[in-house]
C-alpha positions as CSV (number, residue, x, y, z in Angstrom):
1,M,20.5,3.9,-7.1
2,V,19.2,2.7,-3.4
3,V,14.6,2.6,-3.2
4,S,13.3,1.9,-0.7
5,V,9.3,1.2,0.3
6,Q,10.8,1.7,3.5
7,K,10.6,5.1,5.1
8,T,10.6,5.6,9.4
9,L,9.5,8.8,10.3
10,L,10.9,10.6,13.8
11,I,9.0,12.6,15.9
12,R,10.8,14.6,18.9
13,C,8.9,15.8,21.5
14,E,8.2,19.6,21.6
15,I,7.7,19.4,25.5
16,C,10.6,16.6,26.9
17,G,12.7,15.8,23.8
18,R,12.2,12.5,23.0
19,I,12.1,11.3,19.6
20,E,9.5,8.4,18.3
21,T,9.2,6.5,15.8
22,Y,6.9,5.4,13.3
23,N,7.9,2.4,10.4
24,I,5.9,3.7,7.5
25,N,5.4,1.5,4.5
26,L,4.2,3.6,0.6
27,F,1.7,0.4,0.2
28,N,-0.1,0.4,4.2
29,I,-1.1,4.1,3.8
30,S,-5.1,4.2,2.6
31,K,-6.2,5.9,-0.2
32,G,-8.0,9.1,1.2
33,E,-7.3,8.6,5.0
34,K,-5.1,11.1,7.0
35,I,-3.2,8.8,8.9
36,E,-2.3,11.2,12.5
37,Y,1.8,9.9,14.7
38,K,2.1,11.8,17.3
39,S,5.8,12.6,20.5
40,S,5.4,11.1,23.9
41,F,3.3,14.5,25.3
42,N,1.2,14.4,22.3
43,S,3.4,18.4,21.4
44,T,3.8,17.1,18.2
45,G,1.5,15.7,15.3
46,V,2.7,15.1,12.0
47,F,0.0,13.9,9.3
48,I,0.3,11.9,6.3
49,K,-2.1,11.2,3.5
50,T,-2.5,10.6,-0.2
51,L,-4.7,10.8,-2.9
52,D,-4.1,9.3,-5.3
53,Y,-0.7,6.6,-4.4
54,K,1.1,9.4,-6.8
55,T,1.1,12.5,-4.5
56,Y,1.5,12.2,0.0
57,F,1.1,15.0,1.8
58,I,3.3,15.4,5.0
59,E,1.2,17.8,7.8
60,S,3.0,19.1,10.4
61,H,3.1,21.4,13.9
62,C,5.5,23.9,13.8
63,P,6.3,25.0,16.6
64,I,7.7,28.7,15.6
65,C,4.9,30.5,14.1
66,G,2.3,27.6,15.8
67,S,0.9,26.7,12.7
68,T,0.7,23.7,10.4
69,H,2.6,22.7,7.1
70,I,2.0,21.0,5.2
71,Y,4.7,19.4,2.5
72,R,4.0,17.7,-1.0
73,Y,6.3,15.4,-2.3
74,S,6.3,12.8,-5.8
75,L,5.3,9.1,-5.4
76,K,8.9,9.0,-6.9
77,N,10.7,11.0,-4.7
78,M,10.0,9.2,-1.7
79,L,11.1,5.9,-3.1
80,K,14.2,7.7,-4.5
81,D,15.2,9.5,-2.0
82,D,17.8,7.4,-0.3
83,N,17.9,9.7,3.0
84,W,16.3,12.9,4.5
85,S,16.9,14.2,6.7
86,N,13.9,17.4,8.9
87,I,10.8,17.6,7.3
88,H,11.1,21.6,8.4
89,E,13.6,23.6,9.6
90,Y,12.6,23.5,13.3
91,K,14.6,19.9,12.3
92,N,11.6,18.0,15.1
93,C,10.6,15.7,12.5
94,F,12.1,13.1,10.4
95,I,11.7,11.0,8.1
96,E,14.9,8.3,6.9
97,N,15.2,4.8,5.5
98,K,14.0,2.1,7.1
99,G,17.0,-0.5,7.9
100,Y,18.5,-2.7,4.6
101,D,16.7,-6.2,6.8
102,E,13.7,-5.2,6.3
103,E,13.1,-2.5,2.6
104,T,13.4,-3.6,-0.8
105,V,16.0,-2.3,-2.8
106,L,16.3,-1.6,-6.2
107,K,19.8,-0.4,-7.7
108,D,19.2,0.9,-10.9
109,E,17.2,3.1,-12.9
110,D,15.3,-0.5,-15.1
111,E,14.9,-1.3,-11.7
112,F,13.4,1.8,-10.2
113,N,10.9,1.9,-13.5
114,N,9.9,-1.9,-13.5
115,Y,8.8,-1.0,-10.4
116,L,6.4,2.4,-10.6
117,K,5.1,0.2,-13.2
118,K,4.4,-2.9,-11.2
119,F,2.2,0.0,-8.3
120,K,0.7,1.2,-11.0
121,I,-0.9,-3.0,-11.5
122,L,-1.8,-2.8,-8.0
123,L,-2.9,0.6,-8.8
124,S,-5.8,-0.8,-11.5
125,S,-6.2,-3.6,-10.2
126,L,-7.2,-1.6,-6.5
127,E,-9.9,0.1,-8.4
128,R,-11.4,-3.1,-9.9
129,L,-12.3,-4.3,-6.5
130,E,-13.0,-1.2,-5.5
131,K,-16.4,-1.0,-8.7
132,L,-17.0,-5.4,-7.8
133,N,-17.6,-4.0,-4.2
134,E,-19.2,-0.7,-5.4
135,E,-22.1,-3.6,-7.3
136,G,-21.8,-5.9,-4.9
137,K,-19.5,-8.2,-6.7
138,I,-17.4,-9.7,-4.5
139,I,-18.9,-12.1,-1.9
140,C,-17.5,-15.0,0.3
141,G,-19.8,-18.5,0.4
142,C,-20.3,-18.0,4.0
143,G,-23.2,-15.2,3.7
144,N,-20.5,-11.7,4.3
145,D,-19.8,-9.3,1.7
146,K,-17.9,-7.3,4.0
147,M,-14.4,-7.4,3.3
148,R,-11.0,-6.2,5.0
149,V,-8.0,-5.2,2.7
150,E,-4.6,-5.3,2.5
151,L,-2.3,-4.6,0.6
152,F,2.1,-6.3,-1.0
153,S,4.2,-5.2,-3.2
154,D,3.3,-8.3,-5.1
155,R,-0.3,-8.9,-4.5
156,I,-3.1,-8.0,-2.3
157,E,-5.5,-9.9,0.5
158,L,-9.5,-9.7,0.5
159,I,-10.6,-11.4,4.0
160,C,-13.6,-12.4,5.1
161,E,-14.5,-10.4,8.6
162,N,-16.6,-13.3,8.8
163,C,-15.0,-16.6,8.2
164,K,-11.3,-15.2,7.7
165,S,-11.3,-17.2,4.3
166,V,-8.9,-15.0,2.8
167,Q,-9.1,-14.4,-1.4
168,I,-5.3,-13.8,-2.2
169,I,-5.3,-11.5,-6.6
170,Y,-1.6,-11.2,-7.2
171,T,-0.9,-7.7,-9.1
172,E,3.2,-8.5,-10.7
173,T,1.9,-8.4,-14.7
174,E,0.0,-6.8,-16.8
175,E,-1.6,-10.8,-17.0
176,D,-2.3,-10.4,-14.2
177,L,-4.6,-7.7,-14.3
178,A,-5.7,-8.7,-17.2
179,V,-7.2,-11.8,-15.6
180,L,-8.6,-9.4,-12.6
181,L,-10.5,-7.1,-15.3
182,K,-12.3,-9.5,-16.9
183,K,-13.4,-11.2,-13.5
184,E,-17.6,-10.5,-13.1
185,E,-17.2,-11.2,-9.6
186,I,-15.9,-12.8,-7.3
187,H,-16.7,-15.4,-4.4
188,L,-14.1,-16.1,-1.3
189,K,-14.1,-19.7,-0.4
190,A,-15.5,-20.1,3.8
191,H,-12.6,-20.7,5.5
192,N,-10.5,-21.1,3.3
193,I,-8.0,-19.8,0.8
194,S,-8.2,-19.0,-2.5
195,Y,-6.4,-17.4,-5.6
196,I,-6.8,-15.0,-8.6
197,D,-3.2,-14.8,-11.1
198,S,-2.3,-15.6,-14.7
199,I,-1.1,-18.5,-14.1
200,A,-3.8,-20.9,-12.9
201,E,-5.7,-19.0,-15.6
202,R,-3.3,-20.1,-18.5
203,I,-3.9,-24.0,-16.4
204,K,-6.8,-24.0,-16.8
205,D,-7.3,-23.4,-20.4
206,V,-4.9,-25.7,-20.9
207,K,-7.5,-28.4,-19.0
208,R,-10.2,-26.9,-21.0
209,S,-8.7,-27.3,-24.5
210,N,-7.7,-30.4,-22.7
211,G,-11.4,-31.4,-22.1
212,K,-10.3,-32.2,-18.3
213,E,-12.4,-29.4,-17.0
214,Q,-16.0,-29.6,-17.0
């Protein structure tokens, strides 16, 4: 079994026939945001949206009936399908895997289940950060509280919009999630890079037990 977290969207223009390609990273689709992809003359528009990262909706204009069709795909299907052909019968929109040199490949069911587990950890981490942000408990040492969020397969990065400091939050294990859930607030170090992960916390615990950390 081959699983890809990178997809390539191909849209054929209804006017000139030219194909536009867009590389899609499932981690970079913001929850609740509808992202639009267009063909050469903007004749064909495709929208991709997810509300919970478990289900994805793809809207595509149909040149036959003139209306918009909505297609629903589960996360599991999007990851497990090694090659998708057309979105609908007219064959003017395709989704398929990105090149193997740029994709994450998982080759057996155990690894796939492990991947889904890590994805759930990422979602739980995002929910915790959203709550802290709503409570005004994420702030940078420079005084700014406006952060840009970037998602990766193993971590979340909070980037200060003012001084560009970075808070890296690892989301690889249940222990990483437990550490984040214990945080009542997050302070970025101005003009610096800081980390939140279970390994760093274990080192701190050892230092505390040895009386080396005040």
